[in-house]
Structures are given as structure tokens and as C-alpha cells.
C-alpha positions in Angstrom: 0.1 0.0 0.0 2.9 2.4 0.5 4.0 2.0 -3.1 0.4 3.2 -4.1 0.5 6.2 -1.8 4.0 7.0 -3.0 2.8 6.8 -6.8 0.3 9.6 -6.1 -2.1 8.3 -9.0 -4.4 11.0 -10.1 -7.3 8.6 -10.0 -8.1 5.2 -8.6 -8.3 2.6 -11.5 -8.6 -1.0 -11.5 -8.3 -3.6 -14.4 -12.0 -4.5 -13.8 -13.0 -0.8 -14.6 -11.4 -0.7 -18.2 -14.1 -0.3 -20.8 -13.0 -2.0 -23.8 -16.1 -0.9 -25.8 -14.7 2.6 -25.7 -13.8 3.6 -29.2 -10.1 4.1 -28.4 -9.0 0.9 -30.1 -7.4 -0.7 -27.0 -6.3 -4.2 -27.6 -7.8 -6.5 -24.9 -5.1 -9.3 -25.2 -2.3 -6.6 -25.3 -3.6 -4.9 -22.2 -4.1 -8.2 -20.4 -0.4 -8.9 -21.1 0.6 -5.6 -19.8 -1.4 -6.2 -16.7 0.8 -9.2 -16.0 3.7 -7.0 -15.1 6.1 -8.8 -17.5 7.2 -5.6 -19.0 8.3 -4.3 -15.8 10.5 -7.4 -15.0 12.0 -7.0 -18.3 12.9 -3.5 -17.5 10.8 -2.1 -20.4 8.6 1.0 -20.5 5.2 1.6 -21.8 4.1 4.5 -23.8 0.4 5.3 -24.0 -0.4 7.6 -26.9 -3.8 8.9 -28.2 -5.8 11.9 -28.7 -7.4 14.1 -25.8 -10.1 12.4 -24.0 -9.5 8.6 -24.9 -8.4 7.9 -21.2 -4.6 7.6 -21.6 -4.3 8.9 -17.9 -6.8 6.3 -16.7 -5.0 3.5 -18.5 -1.7 4.8 -17.0 -3.3 4.7 -13.5 -4.7 1.1 -14.0 -1.2 -0.1 -15.1 0.5 1.8 -12.3 -2.0 0.5 -9.7 -1.3 -3.0 -10.9 2.4 -2.6 -10.9 2.4 -1.2 -7.4 0.3 -4.2 -6.2 3.0 -6.5 -7.7 5.7 -4.8 -5.7 7.1 -2.3 -8.2 7.2 1.6 -7.9 5.9 3.6 -10.7 6.0 7.2 -12.2 4.6 9.0 -15.0 6.0 11.6 -17.3 4.5 13.6 -20.2 6.2 13.0 -23.5 4.8 16.0 -25.4 6.0 16.2 -28.9 7.6 12.6 -29.3 4.7 11.4 -31.3 5.3 14.0 -34.0 8.9 13.0 -34.4 7.8 9.3 -35.0 5.4 9.9 -37.9 
């Protein structure tokens, strides 16, 4: 629970709360894989990209909540402008 407090997540978000019907194009199988935390153990990062209002922060909070419950610390940074360079 201390990891969750230190993460200072903007909203409480749990995997059960993810709405896969939302038109953001979220791949259920991929998100389920991310929820296992294997990417954290492999020392990888996750970047969530999309237009305003699709729930990027909510998805981040869901992944961060799960990672903290698995014993990992987490932090978020805004990567403004990166997506423009990758196009």
C-alpha cells in the first residue's frame, strides 16, 4: 500500500474498470499482457499515446496500480512532442 501512496496516482483505476467498448482501439489481449507486469520485470517502459479524451491517464493509472500491487514503484512523465517525431 505504501507504493500506491508514493505513486500519487491521479485517480483510482482497477483492471475491472477498463471499458474495452470505448472507441479508443484498445487491444484487450495486449492490455491483459501488460497487466501481468512482465514488461516491468523485463525493464521495459510503456508509452500510451492517443488524442485528448481517450483515457490515457486512466490506462496509466490502471497499469501503475497493478504494478504497485505487484511490488514495483512507478512514475509518469509527459512526453509531449515525441509522437510528432515518430510519424
